[in-house]
N, C-alpha and C positions, 0 to 999 in steps of 0.2 A: 503494500500499499504505499503511494507517494506520500510525501510530506504535508501536513495540513489537511488530509483527507481522513474523516473518521467512518468508520465502520457502522452500519445500521444498530447494531446493539449499542455502541457508544453514544450515538445520536439520541436512541431512545432514553438511555440513561440520562442523558443530559435535560432532556425535554421532561420526564416524568419521574426520574428519580426511583429505579426498581429497589424496593426492600420487601421483606418477608410479609408485611403487612399491605403492601400495594403491589399484588402480583399483576402480571403483564402477559398477555397470550396473543397470538398472531391469529386474527379473524379469517383475513382473506388476502391474498397476494396475487399478482399478475401482471399482465400488460394490457393498457388501456391505450390504444392510439400510438403502439410502438412505444410508450413510456412505462416504465417499471414502476409498481407502487406496492406498499404493504399497508394494512390496516390492522392497528392493534386495538386490543380493548384494555381498558384500566379496571380492575375488579376490585379495588379496594375501599369503593364507596358505595353508598346505597343506590346512586343513581348511574346507570350505565354511562361511560364516556368512552368515545372513540378518536383515535387520531390517526389520519393518514400521512404516511411518509413518501416521498416522490423521489426516484433517482434521475439525477440530471446528467446531462451529456458528459461532463467533466468527471463523474464517478461519485460525487457527493450526494448525501440524501438530505433532504430538506421537507419540511411541513408544507412548504408552497410548491405547486407543480412547475415543472420548466415551462418557459416561454415557448409558445408554439411558433414552429419555422414557418414564416409567411412568404408568399411569392414576393419577388423583389426585381425591380427592373433597373438597369444601369444604362448610363450612356457614357460614350466616349466624347471627350472634349478635344475638339481639334483647335489648333492655333492657327493663325494666317499662313504659317509656312507648310501646313498640313494639307489644306484645301487643294483640290485640283479641279 
């Protein structure tokens, strides 16, 4: 793992702090529109709480989804010496 990149387990621990009284379980995982995600359930409270973690193109896991690739157009700029 490259420097600065955290494993999914480390990111989950950072966000929710796994303890014996706060168990965490993976509810669902997969690919949505070619983006990897993991849904975890926090079982330590009376109300069910879920958090999604998304894998970004650089290999990092975050709680926000990666930005969608959008179609883009570019143009070439020509100077006066390039025009023919």
